[in-house]
C-alpha positions as CSV (number, residue, x, y, z in Angstrom):
1,M,84.1,45.4,19.7
2,P,80.8,47.2,19.6
3,G,80.0,45.6,16.3
4,T,80.9,42.2,17.6
5,A,78.5,42.7,20.6
6,K,75.7,43.7,18.3
7,G,76.2,40.7,16.2
8,Q,76.2,38.4,19.2
9,F,72.9,40.0,20.4
10,L,71.3,39.4,17.0
11,L,72.4,35.8,17.0
12,F,71.0,35.3,20.5
13,Y,67.7,36.9,19.5
14,A,67.4,34.7,16.4
15,I,68.1,31.6,18.5
16,F,65.6,32.6,21.1
17,S,62.9,33.4,18.6
18,F,63.5,30.0,16.9
19,L,63.3,28.2,20.2
20,L,60.2,30.1,21.2
21,S,58.4,29.4,17.9
22,T,59.4,25.8,18.1
23,L,58.1,25.7,21.6
24,H,54.8,27.3,20.5
25,A,54.5,25.0,17.5
26,Q,55.2,22.0,19.7
27,S,52.6,23.3,22.2
28,S,49.9,23.9,19.4
29,R,50.5,20.5,17.9
30,D,50.1,18.9,21.3
31,Y,46.8,20.7,21.9
32,F,45.7,19.8,18.3
33,A,46.5,16.1,19.0
34,K,44.5,16.3,22.2
35,G,41.6,17.9,20.3
36,L,41.6,15.1,17.8
37,H,41.6,12.5,20.6
38,Y,38.6,14.1,22.3
39,A,36.7,14.4,19.1
40,K,37.3,10.8,18.3
41,Q,35.8,10.0,21.8
42,N,32.8,12.2,21.0
43,E,33.9,14.6,23.8
44,Y,33.3,17.7,21.7
45,K,33.4,20.3,24.4
46,S,36.8,19.1,25.5
47,A,37.9,19.0,21.9
48,I,36.8,22.6,21.3
49,A,38.8,23.7,24.3
50,A,41.9,21.9,23.0
51,F,41.6,23.3,19.5
52,E,41.1,26.8,20.9
53,S,44.3,26.3,22.9
54,A,46.1,25.2,19.8
55,I,44.9,28.3,18.0
56,A,46.0,30.5,20.9
57,S,49.5,29.1,20.6
58,D,49.4,29.5,16.8
59,R,47.0,32.0,15.2
60,N,47.9,30.7,11.7
61,F,47.1,27.0,12.4
62,A,44.5,26.5,9.6
63,N,43.8,22.8,10.4
64,A,43.0,23.7,14.0
65,Y,40.4,26.2,12.8
66,H,39.0,23.5,10.6
67,Q,38.7,20.9,13.3
68,L,37.3,23.5,15.7
69,A,34.6,24.2,13.2
70,L,33.7,20.5,12.9
71,S,33.6,20.1,16.7
72,Y,31.3,23.1,17.0
73,L,29.0,21.6,14.4
74,Q,28.7,18.4,16.5
75,L,27.0,20.4,19.2
76,G,23.9,20.6,16.9
77,T,23.0,24.2,18.0
78,I,22.6,27.5,16.3
79,F,25.4,28.8,18.4
80,G,27.6,25.9,17.3
81,R,26.8,26.6,13.6
82,R,27.7,30.3,14.0
83,K,31.0,29.5,15.7
84,A,31.7,26.9,13.1
85,T,31.2,29.4,10.4
86,F,33.7,31.8,12.0
87,A,36.3,29.1,12.4
88,L,35.9,27.8,8.8
89,E,36.1,31.4,7.4
90,K,39.4,31.8,9.3
91,A,40.7,28.5,8.0
92,L,39.8,29.5,4.4
93,S,41.5,32.9,4.8
94,L,44.7,31.0,5.6
95,E,44.3,28.3,2.9
96,G,41.7,29.5,0.4
97,N,42.3,26.6,-2.0
98,N,42.1,23.8,0.6
99,I,39.7,21.2,-0.9
100,L,38.6,19.9,2.4
101,F,37.9,23.4,3.9
102,N,35.9,24.4,0.9
103,L,34.0,21.2,0.9
104,D,33.0,21.5,4.6
105,M,32.1,25.1,4.2
106,A,29.7,24.0,1.4
107,K,28.2,21.4,3.7
108,L,27.8,24.0,6.5
109,S,26.2,26.5,4.0
110,H,23.8,23.9,2.9
111,L,22.9,23.1,6.5
112,K,22.2,26.8,7.0
113,K,20.0,26.7,3.8
114,M,22.5,29.1,2.1
115,D,22.4,27.0,-1.1
116,G,23.9,29.7,-3.3
117,E,27.0,29.8,-1.1
118,A,27.1,26.0,-1.0
119,K,26.9,25.8,-4.8
120,S,29.7,28.4,-5.2
121,R,32.1,26.5,-2.8
122,L,31.4,23.2,-4.6
123,E,32.0,24.6,-8.0
124,K,35.4,26.0,-6.7
125,V,36.3,22.5,-5.5
126,L,35.6,21.1,-8.9
127,R,37.7,23.8,-10.6
128,L,40.5,22.8,-8.3
129,T,39.8,19.0,-8.6
130,P,37.4,18.2,-11.4
131,T,37.3,14.5,-10.4
132,H,36.3,15.1,-6.8
133,A,33.4,12.5,-6.3
134,E,32.0,14.0,-3.1
135,A,31.8,17.5,-4.6
136,H,29.8,16.1,-7.6
137,Y,27.6,14.2,-5.2
138,L,26.8,17.3,-3.1
139,L,26.2,19.4,-6.1
140,G,23.8,16.7,-7.3
141,R,22.0,16.8,-4.0
142,L,21.5,20.6,-4.4
143,Y,20.1,20.2,-7.9
144,M,17.9,17.3,-6.9
145,E,16.4,19.3,-4.0
146,N,15.6,22.1,-6.4
147,M,14.1,19.5,-8.8
148,L,11.8,18.2,-6.0
149,W,11.0,21.8,-5.0
150,Y,9.9,22.8,-8.5
151,K,8.4,19.4,-9.6
152,D,4.9,20.0,-8.1
153,M,5.0,23.7,-7.8
154,V,2.3,26.0,-9.3
155,N,1.9,29.7,-9.3
156,P,-1.8,30.7,-9.6
157,Q,-2.3,34.1,-11.3
158,E,-5.9,35.0,-11.7
159,D,-7.4,32.4,-14.1
160,V,-4.1,30.9,-15.2
161,I,-1.9,28.5,-13.3
162,F,1.8,28.4,-14.2
163,T,3.9,25.4,-13.5
164,F,7.6,25.1,-13.0
165,E,8.1,21.8,-14.8
166,K,10.8,23.3,-17.1
167,Y,13.0,24.2,-14.1
168,A,12.4,20.8,-12.5
169,N,13.6,19.0,-15.7
170,E,16.7,21.3,-16.0
171,D,17.6,20.6,-12.4
172,M,16.9,16.9,-12.8
173,A,19.4,16.7,-15.7
174,L,22.1,18.5,-13.8
175,A,21.5,16.3,-10.7
176,R,21.8,13.2,-12.8
177,D,25.0,14.4,-14.5
178,H,26.7,15.1,-11.1
179,F,25.6,11.8,-9.5
180,E,26.8,9.9,-12.5
181,K,30.2,11.7,-12.4
182,A,30.5,11.0,-8.7
183,I,29.9,7.3,-9.4
184,S,32.3,7.2,-12.3
185,Y,35.1,8.9,-10.3
186,N,34.5,6.7,-7.2
187,P,32.4,3.6,-7.9
188,E,32.6,2.5,-4.3
189,F,31.0,5.8,-3.0
190,V,27.5,4.6,-2.1
191,L,25.7,7.9,-1.4
192,P,25.3,9.0,-5.1
193,Y,23.8,5.5,-5.8
194,Y,21.0,6.2,-3.3
195,Q,20.1,9.6,-4.7
196,L,20.4,8.7,-8.4
197,A,18.3,5.6,-7.9
198,F,15.7,7.8,-6.2
199,L,15.8,10.3,-9.0
200,F,15.2,7.6,-11.5
201,Y,12.3,6.4,-9.4
202,E,10.7,9.9,-9.3
203,Y,10.8,10.1,-13.1
204,G,9.7,6.5,-13.6
205,D,12.9,5.2,-15.2
206,Y,12.7,1.8,-13.5
207,I,15.1,0.0,-15.9
208,A,17.9,2.5,-15.2
209,M,17.1,2.4,-11.5
210,K,17.4,-1.4,-11.3
211,S,20.6,-1.5,-13.4
212,L,22.2,1.2,-11.1
213,L,21.3,-0.6,-7.9
214,H,22.6,-4.0,-9.1
215,K,25.9,-2.2,-9.9
216,A,26.0,-0.7,-6.4
217,I,25.4,-4.0,-4.8
218,S,28.5,-5.4,-6.5
219,F,30.4,-3.0,-4.3
220,H,28.2,-3.0,-1.2
221,S,26.6,-6.5,-0.9
222,K,25.5,-5.9,2.6
223,D,23.9,-2.4,2.3
224,S,20.3,-2.7,3.4
225,D,19.2,0.5,1.8
226,L,20.2,-0.7,-1.7
227,Y,18.0,-3.8,-1.2
228,L,15.2,-1.6,0.1
229,L,15.3,0.4,-3.1
230,L,15.3,-2.7,-5.2
231,G,12.2,-3.9,-3.3
232,L,10.6,-0.5,-3.9
233,V,11.1,-0.5,-7.7
234,Y,10.1,-4.2,-8.2
235,H,7.0,-3.6,-6.0
236,T,6.1,-0.6,-8.1
237,E,6.4,-2.8,-11.2
238,R,4.1,-5.3,-9.5
239,K,6.7,-8.0,-9.4
240,F,5.7,-8.8,-5.9
241,Q,7.7,-12.0,-5.4
242,V,10.9,-10.4,-6.4
243,A,10.1,-7.3,-4.2
244,H,9.4,-9.6,-1.3
245,N,12.7,-11.3,-1.6
246,Y,14.6,-8.0,-1.7
247,F,12.8,-6.6,1.3
248,L,13.7,-9.8,3.2
249,K,17.3,-9.4,2.1
250,A,17.4,-5.8,3.3
251,M,16.2,-6.8,6.7
252,Q,19.1,-9.3,7.1
253,F,21.6,-6.4,7.0
254,M,19.6,-3.9,9.1
255,S,20.7,-2.6,12.5
256,K,18.5,-3.7,15.3
257,E,16.9,-0.2,15.5
258,E,16.0,0.0,11.8
259,L,14.7,-3.5,11.8
260,H,12.4,-2.5,14.6
261,Q,11.2,0.5,12.5
262,M,10.4,-1.8,9.6
263,Q,8.5,-4.3,11.6
264,S,6.7,-2.0,14.0
265,L,2.9,-1.6,13.7
266,Y,2.9,1.6,15.6
267,P,2.8,4.0,12.5
268,V,-0.4,2.4,11.1
269,L,-2.4,1.9,14.3
270,T,-5.1,4.2,15.6
271,P,-4.1,6.2,18.7
272,N,-6.0,3.9,21.0
273,D,-4.4,0.8,19.5
274,Q,-1.0,2.5,19.7
275,L,-1.4,2.8,23.5
276,K,-2.2,-0.9,23.8
277,Y,0.6,-1.9,21.4
278,S,3.2,0.0,23.4
279,T,2.4,-2.0,26.5
280,L,3.1,-5.4,24.8
281,D,6.4,-7.2,25.0
282,S,8.3,-8.1,21.8
283,P,6.8,-11.6,21.3
284,Q,3.3,-10.2,21.8
285,Q,4.0,-7.3,19.3
286,K,5.3,-9.8,16.8
287,Q,2.2,-12.0,17.1
288,L,-0.1,-9.0,16.8
289,S,1.8,-7.8,13.7
290,E,1.4,-11.2,12.0
291,N,-2.3,-11.3,12.7
292,Y,-2.8,-7.7,11.7
293,W,-1.2,-8.1,8.2
294,Q,-2.7,-11.5,7.6
295,K,-6.2,-10.0,8.0
296,R,-5.3,-7.3,5.5
297,D,-3.8,-9.5,2.8
298,P,-5.6,-8.4,-0.3
299,L,-4.8,-11.5,-2.4
300,L,-4.8,-14.7,-0.5
301,L,-4.1,-16.6,-3.8
302,T,-0.4,-15.7,-3.5
303,D,2.0,-16.8,-0.8
304,I,3.1,-13.1,-0.2
305,N,1.2,-10.3,1.4
306,E,0.9,-7.4,-1.0
307,R,-0.4,-5.0,1.6
308,L,2.7,-5.6,3.7
309,L,4.9,-5.0,0.7
310,E,3.1,-1.7,0.2
311,H,3.9,-0.8,3.8
312,Y,7.6,-1.6,3.3
313,S,7.6,0.4,0.1
314,R,6.1,3.4,1.8
315,L,8.7,3.2,4.6
316,T,11.5,3.0,2.0
317,Y,10.1,6.0,0.0
318,V,9.7,8.4,2.9
319,K,13.2,7.5,4.2
320,L,14.7,9.1,1.1
321,R,12.0,11.6,0.1
322,F,11.6,13.3,3.4
323,G,14.7,12.3,5.3
324,N,18.3,13.5,5.2
325,Q,21.0,11.2,6.4
326,E,23.7,13.9,6.5
327,E,21.5,16.2,8.6
328,G,20.1,13.5,10.8
329,I,16.5,13.9,9.7
330,N,14.5,10.7,9.9
331,G,12.0,10.9,7.1
332,R,9.6,8.4,8.7
333,A,9.2,10.8,11.7
334,T,8.4,13.9,9.7
335,D,4.8,15.1,9.4
336,Q,4.8,14.2,5.7
337,G,6.4,10.9,6.3
338,T,3.9,9.8,8.9
339,M,1.1,10.9,6.6
340,Y,2.5,9.0,3.7
341,I,3.1,5.8,5.7
342,R,-0.5,5.7,6.8
343,F,-2.4,7.0,3.8
344,G,0.0,6.3,0.9
345,A,0.7,8.5,-2.1
346,P,-1.8,11.3,-2.6
347,Q,-3.8,11.4,-5.8
348,K,-2.5,14.9,-6.5
349,T,0.2,17.1,-5.0
350,T,0.5,20.9,-5.5
351,R,3.0,23.3,-4.0
352,T,2.9,27.1,-3.9
353,R,5.9,29.4,-3.2
354,G,6.1,31.6,-0.1
355,S,5.5,35.3,-0.6
356,M,5.7,38.7,1.1
357,G,3.0,41.3,0.7
358,T,0.6,43.6,2.4
359,D,-2.4,41.2,2.0
360,A,-2.5,39.0,5.1
361,G,-4.4,36.1,3.6
362,S,-5.0,32.9,5.4
363,G,-2.2,31.9,7.7
364,A,0.0,34.8,6.9
365,E,2.4,36.2,9.6
366,M,3.0,39.9,10.0
367,T,6.6,41.1,10.0
368,D,7.5,44.8,10.0
369,N,4.2,45.9,8.5
370,R,4.5,43.2,5.8
371,Y,2.9,39.8,5.7
372,F,4.7,36.6,5.0
373,T,2.8,33.6,3.6
374,P,4.9,30.4,3.8
375,A,5.3,27.9,0.9
376,R,2.5,25.4,1.1
377,E,2.0,21.9,-0.2
378,R,-1.4,20.3,-0.5
379,W,-2.0,16.6,-0.8
380,Q,-5.3,15.5,-2.3
381,Y,-6.9,12.2,-1.4
382,A,-10.2,10.7,-2.5
383,D,-12.2,12.1,0.4
384,F,-10.0,14.9,1.9
385,T,-7.2,17.3,1.3
386,I,-4.5,18.1,3.8
387,A,-2.0,21.0,3.8
388,F,1.6,21.4,4.9
389,E,3.7,24.5,5.1
390,D,7.4,25.5,5.1
391,E,7.1,27.9,8.0
392,Y,10.9,28.4,8.4
393,M,11.8,28.5,4.7
394,G,14.0,25.4,5.1
395,K,12.1,23.2,2.5
396,N,10.9,21.1,5.4
397,F,7.1,21.0,5.4
398,N,5.0,20.4,8.6
399,F,1.3,20.3,9.1
400,M,-0.3,23.7,8.3
401,R,-1.7,25.2,11.4
402,T,-4.7,27.7,11.2
403,F,-7.4,29.0,13.5
404,N,-10.0,27.2,11.4
405,P,-10.0,23.5,12.4
406,E,-11.4,22.5,9.0
407,N,-8.2,23.7,7.4
408,D,-5.7,22.8,10.1
409,G,-3.5,20.0,8.9
410,K,-2.6,18.6,12.3
411,I,-6.3,18.5,13.4
412,I,-7.3,16.9,10.1
413,F,-4.6,14.2,10.5
414,E,-5.6,13.5,14.1
415,Q,-9.2,13.1,13.1
416,K,-8.5,10.8,10.2
417,I,-6.3,8.4,12.2
418,K,-9.0,7.7,14.7
419,S,-10.2,5.0,12.3
420,E,-8.0,2.9,10.1
421,P,-7.9,4.2,6.6
422,N,-8.4,1.9,3.6
423,T,-6.2,3.6,1.1
424,Y,-4.7,0.6,-0.7
425,E,-6.1,-1.0,-3.8
426,L,-4.1,-3.8,-5.2
427,F,-5.9,-3.8,-8.6
428,E,-6.8,-0.7,-10.6
429,E,-10.4,-0.3,-11.6
430,N,-9.9,-1.4,-15.2
431,S,-8.2,-4.6,-14.0
432,Q,-11.1,-5.7,-11.8
433,M,-13.9,-8.1,-12.8
434,Q,-17.4,-7.7,-11.4
435,I,-18.5,-11.2,-10.5
436,P,-22.2,-12.1,-10.2
437,Y,-22.9,-15.2,-8.2
438,S,-25.5,-17.6,-6.8
439,M,-25.0,-19.6,-3.7
440,T,-27.1,-22.5,-2.5
441,Q,-26.7,-24.8,0.5
442,F,-27.4,-28.6,0.7
443,K,-27.1,-31.2,3.4
444,A,-23.9,-33.2,3.6
445,D,-22.7,-36.1,5.7
446,S,-21.4,-36.0,9.3
447,G,-23.5,-33.0,10.3
448,K,-21.8,-30.8,7.7
449,T,-23.3,-28.6,4.9
450,R,-22.3,-28.4,1.3
451,F,-22.6,-25.1,-0.6
452,E,-22.5,-24.6,-4.3
453,L,-21.2,-21.3,-5.5
454,F,-21.8,-20.5,-9.1
455,Y,-20.3,-17.4,-10.5
456,G,-19.7,-15.6,-13.8
457,M,-16.6,-13.7,-15.2
458,P,-16.8,-11.1,-18.0
459,A,-15.5,-12.8,-21.1
460,K,-13.8,-9.7,-22.3
461,K,-11.6,-9.7,-19.2
462,L,-10.3,-13.2,-19.8
463,T,-7.6,-14.7,-22.0
464,F,-8.4,-17.8,-24.0
465,Y,-6.0,-20.4,-25.3
466,R,-6.5,-23.3,-27.8
467,N,-5.8,-26.7,-26.3
468,D,-6.2,-29.3,-29.1
469,S,-9.8,-28.8,-30.2
470,E,-10.9,-26.9,-27.1
471,I,-10.7,-23.2,-26.1
472,I,-9.6,-22.9,-22.5
473,T,-8.9,-20.3,-19.9
474,K,-5.9,-20.2,-17.5
475,L,-7.0,-19.0,-14.1
476,Q,-5.9,-19.1,-10.5
477,R,-8.7,-19.6,-8.1
478,G,-9.0,-19.6,-4.3
479,L,-11.9,-20.1,-1.9
480,F,-11.3,-19.0,1.7
481,L,-13.5,-19.1,4.8
482,F,-13.0,-16.9,7.9
483,D,-14.6,-16.9,11.3
484,K,-16.2,-13.8,12.8
485,T,-12.8,-12.4,13.9
486,K,-11.4,-12.8,10.4
487,N,-9.3,-15.8,11.3
488,L,-8.8,-18.3,8.4
489,I,-10.9,-21.5,8.9
490,T,-10.2,-23.3,5.6
491,Q,-8.8,-22.5,2.2
492,K,-8.7,-24.1,-1.2
493,K,-6.4,-22.9,-4.0
494,E,-6.2,-24.3,-7.5
495,I,-5.2,-23.7,-11.1
496,R,-8.1,-23.8,-13.6
497,R,-7.6,-25.1,-17.1
498,N,-11.1,-25.4,-18.3
499,T,-13.5,-24.8,-21.1
500,L,-16.2,-22.6,-19.6
501,L,-19.8,-22.2,-20.7
502,S,-20.8,-18.8,-22.1
503,I,-23.9,-17.2,-20.7
504,Q,-25.3,-13.6,-21.0
505,D,-26.1,-11.1,-18.3
506,P,-29.3,-9.1,-18.4
507,Q,-27.6,-6.4,-20.5
508,G,-26.4,-9.0,-23.1
509,E,-22.7,-9.1,-22.0
510,Y,-21.1,-12.5,-22.3
511,L,-19.9,-14.2,-19.1
512,K,-18.0,-17.3,-18.5
513,L,-19.7,-19.5,-16.0
514,D,-17.8,-21.5,-13.3
515,R,-18.5,-23.0,-9.9
516,I,-16.8,-24.1,-6.8
517,Q,-18.2,-26.1,-3.9
518,S,-17.1,-26.9,-0.4
519,T,-18.3,-28.9,2.6
520,V,-18.1,-27.1,5.9
521,I,-19.3,-27.0,9.5
522,P,-22.5,-25.0,10.1
523,G,-22.2,-21.5,11.7
524,N,-21.5,-17.9,10.8
525,C,-18.5,-17.2,8.6
526,T,-17.3,-15.0,5.8
527,I,-16.7,-16.4,2.4
528,K,-14.1,-15.0,0.0
529,L,-13.5,-16.1,-3.6
530,E,-10.6,-14.9,-5.6
531,V,-10.1,-15.4,-9.4
532,L,-7.0,-14.2,-11.3
533,D,-6.4,-14.4,-15.0
534,E,-2.8,-15.6,-15.3
535,F,-2.0,-13.5,-18.4
536,T,-3.8,-10.2,-18.0
537,Q,-3.7,-10.3,-14.2
538,N,-7.4,-9.2,-14.3
539,Y,-8.9,-10.0,-10.9
540,G,-12.3,-10.8,-9.6
541,G,-13.3,-11.2,-6.0
542,L,-16.3,-11.9,-3.8
543,E,-16.4,-11.4,-0.1
544,F,-19.6,-11.7,1.9
545,P,-20.8,-12.9,5.3
546,V,-23.0,-16.0,5.4
547,H,-24.8,-18.2,7.8
548,I,-24.0,-21.8,7.0
549,R,-27.2,-23.7,7.7
550,K,-27.4,-26.7,10.1
551,F,-29.7,-29.3,8.7
552,D,-31.8,-31.1,11.4
553,N,-31.1,-34.9,11.5
554,D,-34.5,-35.6,13.2
555,S,-37.0,-33.7,11.1
556,L,-38.1,-32.9,7.6
557,T,-36.0,-30.1,6.0
558,L,-35.4,-28.5,2.6
559,S,-32.3,-27.4,0.9
560,D,-32.0,-23.9,-0.6
561,I,-33.7,-23.4,-4.0
562,L,-31.3,-23.2,-6.9
563,V,-32.8,-21.0,-9.7
564,A,-31.6,-21.9,-13.2
565,N,-31.9,-21.1,-16.9
566,Q,-31.7,-24.8,-17.8
567,I,-31.8,-28.2,-16.1
568,E,-31.3,-31.4,-18.0
569,Q,-30.7,-35.0,-17.0
570,K,-27.2,-35.0,-18.4
571,A,-24.3,-35.3,-16.0
572,S,-21.5,-32.7,-16.3
573,A,-18.4,-32.6,-14.2
574,L,-18.5,-28.8,-14.4
575,Y,-22.1,-28.0,-13.7
576,G,-23.5,-31.3,-12.6
577,I,-25.4,-32.0,-9.4
578,H,-25.7,-35.8,-9.3
579,D,-27.3,-36.8,-12.7
580,L,-28.4,-33.3,-13.6
581,E,-26.7,-30.6,-15.6
582,I,-27.7,-27.2,-14.2
583,V,-27.0,-23.8,-15.8
584,P,-27.9,-21.4,-13.0
585,N,-29.3,-17.9,-13.4
586,L,-26.9,-15.8,-11.4
587,Y,-29.0,-12.7,-11.4
588,H,-32.4,-14.3,-10.8
589,V,-33.7,-12.2,-13.7
590,F,-36.0,-13.6,-16.4
591,H,-38.2,-12.4,-19.3
592,P,-41.9,-13.1,-19.4
593,Q,-41.7,-16.0,-21.8
594,D,-38.7,-17.7,-20.2
595,M,-38.9,-21.1,-18.5
596,I,-37.8,-20.6,-14.8
597,Y,-36.1,-23.7,-13.7
598,Y,-35.3,-24.5,-10.1
599,Y,-33.8,-27.4,-8.1
600,F,-34.1,-28.4,-4.4
601,E,-33.6,-31.3,-2.2
602,I,-35.9,-32.9,0.5
603,Y,-34.3,-34.5,3.6
604,N,-36.5,-36.8,5.6
605,P,-34.5,-39.0,8.0
606,K,-37.7,-40.5,9.3
607,T,-38.0,-42.6,6.2
608,K,-34.6,-44.3,6.5
609,G,-35.2,-48.0,6.8
610,K,-38.9,-47.4,7.5
611,Q,-42.1,-47.0,5.5
612,E,-42.5,-44.6,2.7
613,A,-43.5,-41.0,3.2
614,N,-46.4,-39.4,1.5
615,Y,-45.4,-35.9,0.4
616,Q,-47.5,-32.9,-0.6
617,V,-45.4,-30.3,-2.4
618,E,-47.0,-26.9,-2.7
619,T,-45.4,-24.4,-5.1
620,T,-46.5,-20.8,-4.8
621,V,-45.5,-17.8,-7.0
622,R,-46.5,-14.4,-5.7
623,C,-46.0,-11.1,-7.2
624,L,-44.5,-8.7,-4.6
625,E,-45.4,-5.5,-6.5
626,Y,-48.8,-6.1,-8.2
627,Q,-52.1,-7.7,-7.3
628,Q,-52.7,-9.3,-10.8
629,N,-52.6,-13.1,-10.9
630,P,-50.1,-14.5,-13.5
631,V,-50.9,-17.4,-15.7
632,L,-48.8,-20.4,-14.8
633,N,-47.4,-23.0,-17.1
634,F,-45.8,-25.7,-15.0
635,V,-43.5,-28.7,-15.6
636,S,-42.2,-30.8,-12.7
637,S,-40.0,-33.9,-12.1
638,L,-42.5,-34.8,-9.4
639,G,-45.3,-35.8,-11.8
640,D,-48.7,-34.5,-12.5
641,I,-50.3,-31.5,-10.8
642,I,-53.4,-32.3,-8.7
643,G,-54.5,-28.8,-8.1
644,I,-54.0,-25.1,-9.1
645,S,-55.2,-22.2,-6.9
646,N,-55.3,-18.5,-7.6
647,E,-57.6,-17.5,-4.9
648,K,-55.2,-15.0,-3.3
649,P,-54.6,-11.7,-5.2
650,G,-51.3,-11.7,-7.1
651,E,-50.5,-15.3,-6.2
652,I,-50.8,-18.7,-7.9
653,S,-50.2,-22.1,-6.3
654,T,-49.8,-25.7,-7.5
655,I,-50.0,-28.9,-5.4
656,Q,-48.4,-32.2,-6.1
657,R,-48.5,-35.4,-4.1
658,Y,-46.2,-38.5,-4.3
659,S,-44.7,-41.2,-2.2
660,S,-41.0,-42.1,-1.6
661,G,-38.9,-44.2,0.8
662,A,-35.6,-42.3,0.2
663,S,-34.1,-40.1,2.9
664,V,-33.0,-37.6,0.3
665,E,-35.2,-36.6,-2.6
666,R,-33.7,-34.5,-5.5
667,N,-36.3,-32.6,-7.4
668,Y,-36.3,-30.0,-10.2
669,S,-39.2,-28.2,-11.9
670,A,-39.8,-25.4,-14.4
671,L,-42.5,-22.8,-14.6
672,Q,-43.4,-20.1,-17.0
673,L,-45.4,-17.0,-16.1
674,A,-47.5,-16.0,-19.1
675,D,-48.7,-12.4,-19.2
676,A,-46.7,-11.5,-16.1
677,K,-46.0,-7.9,-15.5
678,P,-42.3,-6.8,-15.0
679,G,-41.5,-6.8,-11.3
680,K,-40.3,-8.8,-8.4
681,Y,-41.7,-12.2,-7.6
682,Q,-41.3,-14.8,-4.8
683,L,-41.2,-18.6,-5.3
684,T,-42.1,-20.6,-2.2
685,I,-41.7,-24.4,-1.9
686,R,-43.6,-26.0,1.0
687,V,-43.2,-29.7,1.5
688,T,-45.4,-31.7,4.0
689,D,-45.0,-35.3,5.2
690,T,-48.7,-36.1,5.5
691,I,-48.0,-39.3,7.5
692,R,-46.0,-37.6,10.2
693,S,-47.6,-34.1,9.9
694,S,-44.2,-32.4,9.5
695,N,-43.4,-29.7,7.0
696,S,-40.6,-27.4,5.8
697,E,-40.5,-24.5,3.3
698,R,-37.9,-22.3,1.5
699,K,-38.3,-19.1,-0.5
700,V,-36.4,-17.4,-3.2
701,E,-37.0,-14.2,-5.1
702,F,-36.6,-13.5,-8.9
703,V,-37.4,-10.6,-11.3
704,I,-39.4,-10.5,-14.5
705,Q,-38.2,-7.7,-16.8
């Protein structure tokens, strides 16, 4: 009987223990389910309490430790990261080969900048599951961050500077390998596409970048970031229309918040303008934005705004280069991001490693009798250099702060943004054409004024084609007029397929001569001319303010004087003014034996329908630098000279008289200054209506060399 009683007791104990463990398991699962529910509702403090209750009921509940860690991480605090670390360590002690636990511990280690621990965990995941796409992606991120860290790093040692390019290239190859494996194991996993595309961009492999992004879009046709990256690469390749289309496509799929970031003017305005901008409502901001970018369009010939595309490209670049989606870092809001958006890519970037030592140096911080100098990055622009530093050793660079305001990065930035920087050049220097020009104004009908703009283009910058028996150029050309607030008044765009006359500049270089004319309302304006060679994309432009003359309808007036190398009575569609072919001298520079041609028009409304006018035309040439009188040989369409005077020192004049009943007189003449010294001269035409005692005069300067 005693044995039977003992057996019954053991049976009862076993049943009781089973029921108790079942009750505990049931209780822990209930708490665990509640924790998952709270976490799904973003109620992380309640989730933490539920998971801790689950663990209290079952100390070996590995999944509860894991979810507890994830909830602590959502708090976004140092305390939360520390508690998450303890919880994940406990979960791994229970299930050391759990893929998800190791993966999340790697992410946490990376967040804590413990990259060695993160790398070790990820390598373990790949030993357990070699085809794990996310592990390959995260390892690729680690290697890519190292690549970017070493890419511009230098180590100055006395007179020698060591670079770390070798390490950067090694990490680049490893990053690429892991990203490509992540994509091959899970082609629909979008994150490695972003990073691999950006890696290709950093190393200039644009063909591979485009191919990769088009593949990604086949899986993610509504992913705005993929279209942004395509816009970035095509913009870098100067395929502006394609880039424009991709940026617009990206905006179709953006969230409202990101679309606002793309379209906001705030990052590029001066502080004073930012204050005004922030007070505007959405329609007003949109209108201001349209006006802002229109006034900064560097090439009005095209239908797209290349400066706006540059802005979109900068926004795209900083999002990936200085941001981190997993860590919630907005690259556009970082110090380096705001700098890049406003000023563009620096001409040169150098980075130095942080160091510990006994030499304080500039900006070093003392710690336990030793001095710490943070890693620093310097961006060099054309007219200034600005420095950033990694003060907390997290590979996140902020403006370098020093007691010397001349070296303080934040102070330099704040000073520079008080005025709008002009750091964008659409065309490189070797693609630009210097264009000499000559502009003259003439009276037109209906109170308007006609101007003739002759200009020359360097022949070596143009492409020539054979068209039957002619050699022609293929050019795009545009003429634009703006008012004093830079609003467009009128424009004229055209394609030029012409045989252009060759002339020489004063240095003997050959130019191709062309002209454009327009009839406009008098007043102050800015004229802009754009010329683009269709094949080479070499560009020439003029932009200058001008006062468009108002010709009086009631009194005698003269047009401007057009100075030329040749004037003949031979009409030409290209260079003709009425029945004259004129080859202008764009530089107003002549040699002593050259014939100096000039053309002008006389407007005398008093003669219209009335008697003829008797004109006296006085032509005066004056040396502006010497007192010696030049010898003048003179030929004029007005007829014979009735008098020559050289009474004034350094000046010679001729007088002609003739009669005419026309309200518009078109005249040309030529003169030659024999024995003239090199220097600057002034030609003055003075016309007098001797019957009505009215007169008018115009002047123009030229140089004898």
